[in-house]
N, C-alpha and C positions, 0 to 999 in steps of 0.2 A: 504494500500500500504506500502511495506517495505521501510523504509527511507534509503537514501544513507548515509553511515557512514562517508564519507569524504567530502561531500558537495562540495563547490566551488573548493576545493583543487583538486578534480578529473579532473578539466580542465587543470591543470598545465602540465602534460605530452604532451597532444596533442598540447597545445600552444607552448611548447618548440620545438616540431617537426615542426610545421608550420614556426616558426621564423627561425629555423636552416635551413630548406629547402630553404627559401627565401634568406638567407644570403649566403649559400654554393652552391646553385643551384645543389644539389645532392639529392639522394633519400634514399639510404641505411643508411648512417651515421646518418642523423637526426632521423630515426626510431629507431636505436639502442640507440641513445642519449635519446630519449623520454622514451624508455623502462627502461633505467638505472635510470632516474629521478623518474619514477613511482615506481620502486622497492626500491629506497631509501626512498620514502614516506611510502611504505607499510611495509618495514622490517628493515629500519635503517642500522646498521653496517653489517647485514647479506645480504645486497643487491646483492653482487657478487655471493653468493651461490644460491640465488633465481633466479638471472638472468640466471645462468647456468642451473638450473632446468627448467626454462621456455623454454630455447633453446632446451633442451632434450625433454620436453613434446611436443613442437611444431613439432620437427622432428619425434616423435613417433606417432603423431596423424594420424589416417587413412585418414581422409578427406584432411589434409594438404599434405600428401605424394601422395595421388591420384592426386592432382593438379600438384605436382612436376613431377610425372611420365608422366601424360598426356601432359603437356607443353613441357617437354624435348623431348618426342617422336614426338610431333608436329614439333619441330625444326629439328629433324632428317628427317622427311618426307619431309619438305620443301626443305632441302638440296639435297636429292636424286632426288626429282622431278625437281629441277633446273638443276642438273647435267645431267639428262636424256634428257633435252631439251624440255620436255613437257610443263613446265610453260612458256618457251620462245615462243614455237609454239602457245600456246593459246594467249600470249601477242601479237604476230605478227598478229594473226587472228583478235583479237579485235581491234588492232591498225589500221587495214585497214578501219574500220568504225569509228574510234575515231580520228578525224582530228582536234578537237578543245578542248580547256580546258573544256568547258561546257559539251561536250559529255563524256569526261573522268571522270568528277566528277559525272555526272548522272549515268554512268555505275557503278561506285563504290557504289553510293546510292542504285541503283536497286539490285546489288548483296547483299548488306547489308540487304535488305528486304527479298530476296529469301532464304538466308542461315540463317534461324531463329531458327533452332533446339536448338542451344546452343550458349551463348554469347562468350565462348572461341573459338569455331569453327568459328564463325563469324569474330572475331578479327584477328585470325591468317590466315584464308583462304583468306578473302577479301583483307586484307592488303598486304600479300605476293604476291597475284595474280595481284593486280593493281599497285603496286609501280613502276614497270618498265614502265608501260604505262603512269602514271602521270609524271614520271621523263622526259619522252620524250617530254611532253607538257610544261615542265618547271613549273610544279605545285609544290609548296612546299609540302613536305611530311607531314607538319603540317596540311594542308587542308585535305589530305587523312586520316590522323589519326583521325581528328575531325569527319569526316563522318563515318569512321569505328566504332569509339567509340559510336557515337550518334545513330547508327543503331544496336548496340549490345543489351545491357540490355533493352533500350526502346522498341525495336521491340519484344524481348523475352517476355516482359510483355503484349504486345498487342495481341499476338497469343496464344490461349488457348490449345496449344499442344506442349509446350516447357518444358524444365526442370524447369524453373521458375514457370510456370502455375501449373505444377504437385505439386511442393512443396507448393505453396501458397494455392492451393485448399485443400490440406491435412491439412495445418495449420488452415485454416478457420474452418474445421471440428473439429480438435483436441481442439481448443480453445472455442468450443461451440457456435460459431456464427450461424451455421446452423446444422441441424441433420446430422448424418452419411450418406454419400452417396450424400449429397447436395452441397459439396464443389465446384465441377467444374461448376455446374449450377449457383451458386452464383458468381463465378469468372467471368463467361461470362457476367453476369449482371453488374459487376463492370467496365468492360473494357471501356465503354463510359465516365466514370468518372476519368479515369487515364489521367489527363490533361497534366502532364509533358511529358510522352512518346509521346502523340499525338502531342503536340506543338513542341517537339524536332525533331520528324520525319519531320514535316512541315518546320521547320526552316532549316534543312539540305537540304531539297529539294530547298528552296529559295536560300540557299548558293550555291548549285550546279549549278543553272541556273543564278547565279550572280545577283539575285534580292535582296540579303542581303548584305549591305555594308561591306567592309573590314575595320577593325579598330584595334588599339592596336598592340600587338605583331604579330597577324596574318597578318596585313597589312605590317609590316616590313619584315616578312618571304616572302611574295609575291614580295616585292620590290627587295630583294636579288635574288630570283629565276629568276625573269624577267631580272634583270640587269646582272647577272653573269652566270645563268644557273645552279647554285649550289642549290639543292633542300633541303639540310639538313645541319646542323652545323657540325663542326669538331668533336664535342663531339659524335655525332651520328655515324660518319664515323669510329670512333675507336671501336665501339661496334657491328656494323652490316656490313656484307660483303656478297654480292650475290655470289653464286657458279655458274660458267659458264660451259656450255656443252663443249664437246670436239670440237676442231677446225674442221670445215668442216663436223660436225656431221649432220645426217639427222634428222630434227626435225619433230615430229609427235604429234598431239593433243591427240592421244589415250593414250600417256604417261602422260597426264594431266587428261583427263576425267575419265579413268578407276579408278585410285586411289581415285579421289574425289567422284565418284559414290559409291565406296566401303565404303569410310569414312561415307558418309551420310546414305547410305542404312543399313549398319551394326549397326550404332548408333541408328537409328530408330527401327530396328528389335529387338535390345537388350533392348528396353524400354528406349530410350534416354541415353544409356550407352556410353559415349564418349570414355572411356578407351578401350572398346571392339572395337570401330570403328578405333582408331588409331593403335591398335595392328594388326587388320586384314589388314589395309591399308599398314602397313610396310611389312607384309608377301607378299601381292600382289605386292608391288613394287619390292621386291626381285625376285619374279617369272617373273615379266614383264620386268625388266631391264637387269638382269645379263645374262640370256640365249641369249638375243638379242644383247649382247655386247655393251650396252649403257654404261656399266662400269664393271670392274672386281669385283670378289667376295670380295677381300681384300679392294678394293676401296669403295665398297658399305658399308662395316662395318666401314671404316674410316670416311665416310661421315656421318654415323649415329652419331658417336662421335662428329665430327666437328659441325654438325647441332645442337646437344644438347648444345654445348658450347655457341652458340648464345643466348640461353635462360637463361644462368647462371645469368646475371645481373637482368633481369626481375624477375626471380624466387627468387633471394635474396631479392628483394623489397617485394615480396609477403610473404615470410617466416618471414622477420623482421616485416612486418605489422601484421602478426598473433601474434608475440610476444607482440607487442604494444596492440593488442586487448585483450590479456589475462590480461595485466595490467589494461586496462580500465574497464574490467569486474569486477576485484577485487576491484577497486576504486569505483564502482557503478556509472560510468559516465552516462549511459543511464537512470537509475532511477533518478539521480539528475536532469537531463534536464527535464524529464517529471514532476517531483515533482514541479520544479520551474515554469513551464508553466501551470500546471493544473488549478490554480485559474482563468486563463484568457480563458480557453477552454469552451466557452458557446455560445449559439445562433449562429448568422451569422458568428462569428469569429472562430467557432470551427474548421471547415475544413481547412481554411487557416493556422491556428496555428498548427494543427496536421501535415499538409504537411510540414511546415517550420521546425518543430521539428524533424520529421523523416529524412528530407533532411539534417539537420545539424548533426544529429547523424551519418548518413551514410557518410557524408563528413569528419567528424572528426575521425571516427573509421575505415573506410574502410570495415565495415561489414553491410550487409543488411539482409541476411537470418537469422543470429543469433539474430539481434536486433528486427526483426519482431516478433520472438517468445516471446520477452519480451513486445513489445509495443502493439500488438494486444489484449492480454488479459486485458491490462490496459485501453486502449483507447475505446474499444467497449462498456463496461458498462457505461463509461462516455458519450458516444454518445447517448446511449439509454436514459440516464437520462436527457440529454440536448435536446431530441427530434430531433436528427440529424439522417436522414436515414442511414441505415447500408451501402448501396452502396456508399454514399457520403463519409462516414468516411473511408471505406476501399480504395476507390479511392484516397483519400488524403494520406493514409499510403503507398500504393503501389507506388504512384507518387513520394513521398519523397524518397523511396528506390531507385527508378529509377534515381533520381538526384544524390543520394549518389554514386551509382555505376558508373554513367557517369562522375562525377566531382571530386571524391576523388583522390588526387594526388598519393596515394599509394594503391588504390583499384585495385583488380585483373584485371578487365576489362580494366581500364585505362592503366595499365602497359602492358597488352597483346596487346592492340590496338596500342600502340607506338612500341612495339617489332615487331608486324606483318607488320607495315608500315616502319620499318627500321629507327626509330626515337628515340632519347634520350627522356626518360620519362618526364623530367622537361621541355624540349622544347615543348613537346606535351601539357602538363598541362597549361603552361603559355599562349599558343596560343588559346586554346579552352575555358578556363574559362570564358572570357567575354561573349561568346555565351551561355554557361551553365547558367549564371546568368540572361541573357535575358529570357531564357526559364523558369527559376524560377519566375521571376517577372510576366510574363504573366500567369503562373499557379496560383500564389497567387490571382491575379485579377480574374481569371476564377473561382476559388473556392469561392471567395467572392460573385460573381454574382450568382453562383449556390446555395449558401447558402441563399441568399435573396429570391430566387425563391422557394426553397424546404423546408426551415426550418420555 
């Protein structure tokens, strides 16, 4: 195994980010601060030059720009759908059957399970669809954002026909865990051992039916919502604003269902290509709304711009998180964490430790797909040597990644779940983290029990 060249020093940037985020209660500035600290460690007096290079490289990276374009267009689609009245018509229809807080949260949970193709789609569609409904029931948007986030990556991991499953099945093959062509079959076998996603989906169901107690910041958010009717903080209200349809406009659910059907259908048809889905949806919205005078042509394009503006702050968080990720990679953070824990990875403690390591790497870096490419080739030979079944080791790795995606304050799914729900990211993070750590604790216990049985 290649040794980390910076050792414990590699933890300094992410530690600075966490401390700065807690102190300032902001997202972008702490990430930039952590990146600066990292480049000072890496290059000394040349840190400003390298920071600029990192920003340029981040902006020029295809995958990063794909995320920016997809999310910006999602913001545009949400705005024109709201202006058409389609989203409100759907909300009114659902609202007739949703007369209680429990039904509103259960509906959100159910939609999170149904829209499983991609975690980005889940976060933005479910959040933007349900937030008006939950607002009517005086449910804090923090509760909606928690359910949306908890049914994004966790559900994508549990369904073997998502972008996550396709990627991980391919990675299982590329790293030699199974022969070529056996990746998806192995992935299906691993699903029962993905404890964190399973436990998290169960916890959110209990939360929705009010069988899981409220505590911490979430309890405070509920107290404010019930006492004042205000479902989100002033910080959130400055960043998100719903677009209202024309006064006395005739509301029709076809203005909601046709775009959503196109979004999901084209995404699946193009091999889970979400970019193709959002572009096709935007074209369909133009054809569906403008000729029927739901809005004028100029107004349509103005809404595209205004809608994308709602995504600027979430996208800034994602972009600066990518800059921090590059710093962490060059410092060897992932390798350092694995090297430090490797002596303890044996016997019945192997799976719990692997889960915890992968969870912490995802939580600290905001990256899962990239770190899996590093951790799987390292962990799987160690699992074989320790006599740990491959399904258990992979289940621990994938579960850890699920926690990282769900809990990381600057992870893309976390940021988009808060954006889709119309909530400030820090407000979302502080209210959901206690529930994330409950899921982590039960997962560690579960992996320990499975290890006693299987190893």
